[in-house]
N, C-alpha and C positions, 0 to 999 in steps of 0.2 A: 470545148472541154468536155472530156468524157465523163460519163455518168460516174464511174468508179472515182475518178479524180475529184468530181463534184462532191461525192459522199465523203470522200477523205478530207476535203477541205471544210466541209460543214461540221464533220466531227470533231476536227482540231479547233474550229472556232467554237463551237459550244463547249469543249472541253476547257479551252482557254476562258472563256466567259464564267464557267463553273468554278474555276479554280478559286477565285476569292471567295465565293459563297462556301465552299468547302472549307476554307482557312478560317473564315469569320464563324463558322458553325464549330470548328475544331476548338477554337479559344473559349468557347462557352461550356464545353463539356470538361470534366475532369474524371479522375479515377476514384471518385468519392471523398471523404474528409473524415478526419478524426479530431477529437478534441481532448484537452487534459485540463484539469482544474489545479490551481495552487492556492494554498492558504497564505495570507498575508497576516502576520500577527505581532503581537507585543503585549506586555503585561505591565500595567501601571500599578505601582506599588505605594503605598501610604510613604510620604517623603516630604521634608521641609527644608528650607534654606533660611539663614537669619543674617541680617547685617545690623550694624548699630553706629550711631553717630555719637560722638563725646558731647558733654556738656562743660561749659565754660563760664564760671561765675564771675568773670572780669580778670583783667590783668592789672588793674591799678586800684586794688581795694586798700583801704585803710583799716581803721578801727572797726572792728565787727559788732557794732553797737545797734545794729537792726537786721532783721532777716533779709537775706538774698535769695531770690528765685530765679531760675533759668529752666529751660526744657530743652528737649532733644527728641529724636525719633529712633525707634528700632523697626525695621523692616522684616516682615515675616511673609513667606511664601510656601504654602502647603498644599499638597494635591486636594482638589475638590472632595469635601465631606470629611476630611481628615481632622479629627479634633486634636488640639494642642494646648500646652501651657508654656508661658514664658516666664522665665525665672531670672532675677539678677543676683549673683553672689554678693558677698559681703565687700569684696574689693581688696586691693593690695595695702591699704593704708594700716600703719601699726595701730593695733588694738581693734581693728575691725573683725565682728562676728555677728553672724546672721543679718538683722537688718540694722545693727548699729555699725555706722561707717565713719571712717576718718580718712582725710587726705594727709599725707605725710610730707615734711619739708623735704625737698630735693638737694638741698646744700647741707650744710655740716650741722645744723640744728635739729634736734630731736622732737621739734613741735608738730602739733597735729590741728587740724580743723576739721570739727564734726560737720557732717552734711547727712541729708535724707533723701531717699528717692521714694516717689509716689506714683500710683497707677492713676490718680486724679488728683488735682490740686488740693493738698492739705489733707488728703483723705487715706486711704488705705496704703501702708508702707509696703513697698515692693520687695520682696525677697526671693528665696530660692527653693521654699518647701512647697512642694505640688500640693494643690488642694488647700492650702492655708493662705499663702502670700503670693502665688504666682498669679499671672493674668491668663484666664482661659479663652480660647477662641476656637473657630471651626475654618478650615481652609476653604478656599473658593478656587483655587487654582491660580489666582492672581496675587500680586503683592498685596499685602495689608499693611498699613502704617499705625503704629502704636506710639503715643507719645509717653515719654518719661518725663515727670516733673521732678526737678531738684530744688532742694531749699538748703541753705546754709543758716542756721538759727543764730541769733546773737549769741556771742560767747566771748570769753576771755581771748583777746587777740594774741596770737603767738609771735615770734620773731619774724621780721621781714624775710620772706624767701619766697620761692615756687613751690606750690603744694600740690600733690597729685594722688590720685588712687586709680587703678585700673579695674574697672568691675567688667566681669564676664556675663554676657547675656546668653542663655541657654533656651532652645526650643526643644520642649518633650513631646513626643507624639508617638 
């Protein structure tokens, strides 16, 4: 083999061996880099939700000669640290006003049954006047369960019928 052919062969062989090295080095180099930032935002505002379960004093009551009691719950969820008050209106029974509440007959009779709603058994009557007879609390961001204590005092018994009042629970925040 001649010297010039040997040199050409050696140069080709060296070039072929160096090509993967050059390719590997080229992959680790870049033309620089640039960055950008983006803000991810949201705003939490004071907010509350409320849910209420009914109270059933029984479906087979006779003479109302002694006090009947029952209870139920109200669920309140307010944003963390949000102060709130929960009020209960008078209800839809005929003659209801403020914290004086009645269930009305749902049939043809005009009879009523008096009942009371309390924040604790037999204690503070639960009404709808903020700062007077509402129940105050502070939100935690999680659901809070409040108990409503109901009472039907002994009273003159009206005609047989189904009696009902719809009371609205409101959360003020």
